[in-house]
Backbone as CSV, one residue per row, in Angstrom:
resi,resn,N_x,N_y,N_z,CA_x,CA_y,CA_z,C_x,C_y,C_z
1,MET,29.937,-7.052,-57.280,30.267,-8.312,-56.645,31.557,-7.834,-55.331
2,PRO,31.476,-8.275,-54.094,32.488,-8.200,-53.207,33.788,-8.642,-53.342
3,ARG,35.019,-8.328,-52.836,36.105,-8.576,-52.734,36.429,-9.418,-51.631
4,VAL,36.945,-10.846,-51.599,37.354,-11.153,-50.385,38.742,-11.628,-50.342
5,ILE,39.345,-11.190,-49.435,41.048,-11.369,-49.029,40.887,-12.402,-47.908
6,PHE,41.723,-13.286,-48.240,42.311,-14.453,-47.074,43.410,-14.242,-46.818
7,ALA,43.685,-13.138,-45.726,45.295,-12.801,-45.422,45.577,-13.837,-44.629
8,GLY,47.066,-13.989,-45.160,47.925,-15.103,-44.688,48.224,-16.267,-45.808
9,SER,46.997,-16.690,-46.433,47.141,-17.535,-47.407,47.117,-16.886,-48.707
10,GLY,47.169,-15.709,-49.084,47.089,-15.148,-50.545,45.768,-15.183,-51.325
11,GLN,45.013,-15.939,-51.041,43.910,-16.194,-51.820,42.695,-14.901,-51.881
12,LYS,42.535,-14.554,-52.828,41.552,-13.511,-53.082,40.656,-13.594,-54.440
13,GLY,39.746,-12.747,-54.286,38.674,-12.758,-55.351,37.397,-12.066,-55.447
14,THR,36.389,-12.475,-56.192,35.279,-11.653,-55.931,34.571,-13.001,-55.831
15,VAL,33.123,-12.396,-55.109,31.999,-13.480,-54.850,30.775,-13.112,-54.943
16,ARG,29.811,-13.580,-55.132,28.458,-13.201,-54.991,27.887,-12.702,-53.563
17,ILE,27.417,-11.298,-53.763,26.744,-11.101,-52.279,25.781,-12.230,-51.804
18,GLY,26.217,-12.397,-50.537,25.350,-13.407,-49.779,25.886,-14.580,-49.900
19,SER,26.889,-14.919,-50.347,27.571,-16.268,-50.199,28.361,-16.143,-48.968
20,THR,28.445,-17.427,-48.473,28.989,-17.897,-46.884,30.478,-17.660,-47.105
21,VAL,31.134,-17.415,-45.921,32.636,-17.233,-46.063,33.304,-18.494,-46.423
22,LEU,32.714,-19.725,-46.177,32.859,-21.180,-46.205,33.016,-21.267,-47.880
23,ASP,31.614,-21.016,-48.232,31.522,-20.953,-49.962,32.793,-20.368,-50.507
24,ALA,32.971,-18.816,-50.271,34.001,-18.616,-50.726,35.293,-19.050,-50.566
25,ALA,35.587,-19.521,-49.551,36.822,-19.878,-49.338,37.223,-21.469,-50.262
26,LEU,36.009,-22.233,-50.287,35.665,-23.350,-51.189,36.092,-22.697,-52.491
27,SER,35.484,-21.811,-52.990,35.533,-21.372,-54.685,36.983,-20.563,-55.004
28,LEU,37.414,-19.954,-53.938,39.021,-19.359,-54.203,40.251,-20.514,-53.543
29,GLN,39.840,-21.664,-53.181,40.712,-22.305,-52.894,41.381,-22.044,-51.540
30,ALA,40.745,-21.625,-50.603,41.513,-20.972,-49.550,41.312,-22.197,-48.664
31,PRO,42.370,-22.574,-47.775,42.470,-23.716,-46.945,41.541,-23.521,-45.619
32,MET,40.292,-23.448,-45.703,39.253,-23.513,-44.326,38.873,-24.761,-44.192
33,GLU,38.755,-25.120,-42.803,38.560,-26.371,-42.401,36.731,-26.538,-42.637
34,HIS,36.260,-27.508,-42.676,34.947,-27.735,-42.645,34.071,-29.123,-42.585
35,VAL,34.755,-29.834,-41.129,34.569,-31.364,-41.007,33.113,-31.249,-41.033
36,CYS,32.320,-30.380,-40.391,30.393,-31.197,-40.418,29.877,-30.714,-41.931
37,GLY,30.594,-29.987,-42.521,29.903,-29.755,-44.328,29.404,-28.293,-44.076
38,GLY,29.169,-27.701,-42.806,28.538,-26.524,-43.003,27.236,-26.587,-42.020
39,SER,27.403,-27.181,-40.959,25.896,-27.251,-40.285,26.300,-26.620,-38.993
40,ALA,27.308,-25.873,-38.556,27.703,-25.232,-37.401,27.812,-26.030,-36.295
41,SER,28.340,-27.223,-36.418,28.410,-28.230,-35.007,29.838,-28.462,-34.884
42,CYS,30.754,-28.029,-35.661,32.345,-28.690,-35.515,32.877,-27.203,-35.098
43,THR,32.642,-26.054,-35.717,33.462,-24.923,-35.474,34.799,-24.911,-35.826
44,THR,34.836,-25.857,-37.086,36.387,-25.820,-37.712,36.254,-24.772,-38.598
45,CYS,35.377,-23.836,-39.022,35.613,-22.976,-40.322,35.535,-21.574,-39.459
46,ARG,36.174,-21.723,-38.234,36.516,-20.114,-37.678,37.229,-19.520,-38.391
47,PHE,36.902,-18.203,-38.436,38.092,-17.272,-38.792,37.683,-15.593,-37.912
48,GLU,38.872,-15.177,-38.271,38.855,-13.677,-37.545,38.840,-12.729,-38.469
49,VAL,37.824,-11.656,-38.230,37.692,-10.773,-39.211,38.846,-9.525,-38.912
50,VAL,39.516,-9.366,-40.122,40.555,-8.350,-40.268,40.278,-7.115,-40.519
51,SER,39.070,-7.000,-41.611,38.842,-5.625,-42.066,37.483,-5.923,-42.698
52,GLY,36.705,-4.953,-42.465,35.083,-4.946,-43.197,34.027,-5.710,-42.651
53,PRO,34.036,-5.866,-41.068,33.049,-6.404,-40.323,31.651,-6.061,-40.562
54,GLU,31.551,-4.823,-41.019,30.423,-3.924,-41.308,29.627,-4.594,-42.798
55,ASN,30.501,-5.372,-43.540,30.471,-6.168,-44.726,29.935,-7.716,-44.682
56,LEU,29.698,-8.024,-43.056,29.355,-9.387,-42.995,28.074,-9.223,-42.407
57,SER,27.272,-10.406,-42.783,25.916,-10.751,-41.829,26.323,-10.683,-40.438
58,PRO,25.047,-10.299,-39.888,25.138,-10.159,-38.437,25.395,-11.615,-37.613
59,PRO,25.922,-11.812,-36.589,25.891,-13.157,-36.339,24.976,-14.016,-36.115
60,ALA,25.104,-15.324,-36.433,23.729,-16.169,-36.476,23.501,-16.738,-35.055
61,ARG,22.427,-17.147,-34.905,21.969,-17.798,-33.531,23.105,-18.842,-33.065
62,ALA,23.402,-19.602,-33.839,24.488,-20.666,-33.804,25.895,-20.113,-33.117
63,GLU,26.238,-18.944,-33.885,27.419,-18.271,-33.617,27.528,-17.599,-31.977
64,LEU,26.157,-17.088,-31.728,26.030,-16.628,-30.568,26.231,-17.481,-29.483
65,ALA,25.373,-18.782,-29.567,25.423,-19.795,-28.539,26.612,-20.091,-28.546
66,LEU,27.455,-20.489,-29.436,28.873,-21.149,-29.219,29.981,-19.941,-28.596
67,ASP,29.698,-18.638,-28.366,30.575,-17.656,-27.780,31.890,-17.863,-28.144
68,LEU,32.477,-17.837,-29.617,33.352,-18.062,-30.291,34.665,-16.849,-29.458
69,GLY,34.183,-15.864,-29.457,35.434,-14.718,-28.897,35.319,-13.662,-29.580
70,PRO,35.874,-12.519,-29.262,35.924,-11.110,-29.914,36.304,-11.502,-31.547
71,GLY,35.675,-10.874,-32.367,36.323,-10.958,-33.746,36.362,-12.194,-34.414
72,LEU,35.618,-13.165,-34.111,35.765,-14.738,-34.266,34.429,-15.045,-34.785
73,ARG,34.273,-15.782,-36.120,33.087,-15.970,-36.757,33.008,-17.327,-37.345
74,LEU,31.867,-17.769,-37.741,31.823,-19.094,-38.431,31.707,-19.003,-40.014
75,GLY,32.539,-19.507,-40.566,32.426,-19.275,-42.415,31.256,-19.801,-42.554
76,CYS,30.913,-20.939,-42.031,29.366,-21.522,-42.830,28.299,-20.958,-42.395
77,GLN,28.229,-19.928,-41.534,27.094,-19.165,-41.090,27.188,-17.588,-41.346
78,THR,28.249,-17.071,-41.925,28.456,-15.689,-41.849,28.231,-15.317,-43.515
79,ARG,27.518,-14.670,-43.764,27.327,-14.179,-45.499,28.245,-12.970,-45.803
80,ILE,28.677,-12.967,-46.789,29.397,-11.799,-47.304,28.463,-10.839,-48.069
81,LEU,28.483,-9.451,-47.594,27.740,-8.287,-48.088,28.424,-7.233,-48.604
82,GLY,29.846,-7.247,-48.765,30.793,-6.183,-49.251,32.329,-7.131,-49.123
83,ASP,33.054,-5.921,-49.379,34.543,-6.115,-49.262,34.907,-6.642,-47.883
84,VAL,35.750,-7.533,-47.710,36.245,-8.134,-46.299,37.231,-8.736,-46.440
85,THR,38.231,-8.700,-45.417,39.535,-9.292,-45.394,39.319,-10.374,-44.044
86,ILE,39.655,-11.559,-44.138,39.671,-12.319,-43.019,40.783,-13.090,-43.007
87,ARG,41.161,-13.865,-41.833,42.038,-14.518,-41.431,41.490,-15.942,-41.122
88,ILE,42.024,-17.155,-41.780,41.466,-18.406,-41.171,41.908,-18.737,-39.914
89,VAL,41.031,-19.102,-38.847,42.088,-19.684,-37.735,42.124,-21.218,-37.957
90,LYS,43.383,-21.826,-37.637,43.690,-22.981,-37.846,43.403,-24.066,-36.764
91,PHE,43.326,-25.106,-36.825,42.917,-26.421,-35.779,43.965,-27.377,-36.147
92,PRO,45.122,-26.878,-35.143,46.265,-28.125,-35.221,45.806,-29.644,-35.238
93,GLY,46.489,-30.446,-36.247,45.994,-31.907,-36.441,44.744,-32.149,-37.175
94,LYS,44.141,-31.250,-37.836,43.331,-31.531,-38.524,43.458,-31.391,-40.004
95,THR,42.608,-32.123,-40.660,42.798,-32.347,-42.450,41.759,-31.352,-43.017
96,VAL,42.122,-30.313,-44.008,41.063,-29.660,-44.564,40.179,-30.611,-45.709
97,LEU,38.835,-30.529,-45.578,38.252,-31.300,-46.223,38.009,-30.679,-47.486
């Protein structure tokens, strides 16, 4: 099972291969926003890849269309395939759901 580390928040643990980063954040109680509930329409589940980008699924069509910037992905669209370290991108003024 892949090991996931949320840099900056201290949460870490193992998840099933193929879990989304958002699902990992929820199960490990990492503070990842997810206003739209995982439909890639709000982009609040953004994260930065710190290490292990090769252990994540390729960018989904929704991510490519949004042009999030280098190293940024959406937690609801990205699947974990191996060990990875990520940093959650915070949105000021939002409440974690």
